[in-house]
N, C-alpha and C positions, 0 to 999 in steps of 0.2 A: 718805440716811443721814448723820447728823452724825459728824464726826471723833471717834474715841475711844469710840463706842458699843460695848459689849461684845457678843460673839456671842450669849449667852443672851437679851439684850434684843432683839436683831435677830430671833431666832427667835420670841420671844414676840409681837412686833409682827406678824410674818408670820402666825402662827397666829390672832391676833386679826382680822387683815384677812380671812383665809380664812373664819373662822367667820361673820363678819358679812356675807360675800358670799353665804351660803347663804339659802335661802328662809326668810322670817320670816312665819309664818302666825298670824293671830288665832285663839286657841282659844275664849275665852269671856270675858264680863264678868259678874261676880257681885256681888250685893248682900247675900248671906248666906252663911254658912259651908257650908251644905249644898249650895251650888252650886260649890264648889271642884273643880278638875280632879283626876284621880288623881295620887298621889305617885309619878310615874314618872321624872322628870328633876330634876336640881338646879335651883333657882330663884335668880335675882338680882332683887331688888326695887329700884325707884327711888321715892324719896319726897322731899318738900320743900315749902316754902311754895307757896301757890297761884299766885304770880306769879314763881316762880324760873326758869322756862324749861324745865320738865321735858319736856314734849312735844317741844319743839324739839331737845333733846339726844337723846332717844330716836330721833327721826327722823334726826338727823345720824349717830348710831352705826350705824343700819341702812342708811343711804344711801337712805332712802325718804321722800318729802316729806310723806306723809299717813298713815303707819302709826299714829302717835299724833296725836290731834286737837290742833291748836293754835288759839288764840283770843286776842283782845285782852281777853276777859273772864276773869279768874281764876276757878278753881273749876269748869272745864268737865268734868274727869274726875270722874264721879259714881258710879263703881263700881271694883272691882279688875279690871283688864284683864290677861289672860294671853296671851303670844305665844310660840309654839314657834319657836326659832331652830335650824334645821337638824337637829332631832331630838336635839340635844345639851344644850340648856339652855333654860329658860323665863324670859323677861323679864316682870317683873310691874310694871305701872304702877299705883301707888297714888294714891288721891285726895289732892289737895293739902290741907295744913292751913293754918290762919290765915285770911286774908281770902278770902271767897267770897260771891258774890251769891246766896245761898240762905238758907233759914230756919235758925234755931238748931236746930230739931228735926232737920233733915237733917244738919247738921254733927255733931250728937251721934251720930246713927246711923252716919255715916262713921267717926267716931273710934272707936266701939265695934267696928265691923267690922274696921278696921285693927288695933286692939289685939289682938283675938281671933286674927286671922290671924298676927300676929307671934309671939304666944305659943305657937301650936299647930302651926306648919308645920315639920315635921321636916326637909324637904328644902330649906329656905331657907338657902342658903350665905352670903349677905351682902346687906345693904341698903346701897345707894348713897344717902347722904344729901346731897342737892343744896343748896348754899348759894350765894346770890347774892354774887359777889365784890365788888360795890359796897357791900354792907351788912354782910357778915360774919354771925356768929351772932346770931340774934334769939331772944327768949324762947321762941317756938314750937319753934325748933331745939333749944334746950337741954332743953325738955320732952320732945321726941322722943328725944334722946340718953339722958335719964334713964330713959325707958320701955324703950329698947333695952338699957340696962345691966341693968335689973331682969329683963328677959326673957332675958338672956344671948344676944342676937342680935348677931352680928358686923356691924359697920357701918363704912363708909368715907366720909369727906367728899369730895365732888366739887364744886369751885367752878365755877359757871357764869358766863357773860357776862364772862370775864376780859379780853376785848378792850376793855372799857369802863373799865378801871382802869389807871393808869400803873404802870410796873414798880416804882417806889419804894413805892407804896401796896400793891401786891401782895406785895412782900417782907415788909413789916410785918405784913400780914394773915396770911401763912403762919406767921410766927414766933408770933403770938398764938394761932393755931389749934393749932399743935403743942403749946404749953404747956397749952392747955385739954384737948386729946385725951389727954395723958399722965395725966390724973386720971380718965379714964373706962375702966373695965375691959373693956368690949366693943368699944372703938374700935380700928380698924386704924390703925397709925401713919402710913401713907402717905396723902398728899393729892393728888388728881388736879386739875389746873387745866385747864379746858376753855373753849372758845367754839364754840357751834353755828354762829355767824356766819362765822368764818374757819377753822374746823376745828382750831384749836389744841387739843392734848391728846386728840383723838378716838382716835388710834391707841393711845395709852397706856391709855386707858380700855377700849378693845376688848380689849387684851391682858390687862388685869386681870380682865375678865369671862371671857375664854377660859380662864384659869387655873382657873376654878371649874367648868368644863363637865364633862360626863360623860367619863370616861377612855376614849374610843375613839380610833382613829387619825384624825389630821387630814390634810388635803390638803397 
């Protein structure tokens, strides 16, 4: 625990660690809206460009090496995957947008599926928008943010691969992101900075997700 950390922050981190230590079970992968699981639990979705490191981050959060498929080939997530975390929240792994080694027809189908999911899922509490810290916001990210604003879906930027960026560059990026987010009505003002490689920011992101879980007693 770092010096000066407030008690509520310590408790939030503790709850986040406890939640992500629970069983995380694959529910289903869907390619159409009629395959969506029942609306029983709050959901937190993870989205980002195809090469942003989404699967690696999900695996780091859950402490499982192969919960979400990782690959050197971007675009391997080809359906919406749902994972039940301890019966308190569902993690939703969305297909990556942008570069992917698949047909234009398939990309169009993914885009439509994700758009329909985002617009119609009443129990979606927040979307974690993953952005590569080395590159900042790209056109695809801005398009997604505009889509989320229109759908009134709360979203929060999560920087990935922060270990590959010097602190000076990271500081400048955070300032630029804060200015951009201020102009987006559905954006959460907080920005999480993470690295699946060295574990930086993982506890803070766990805490953010735990705060959105079903209001049952935690361990």
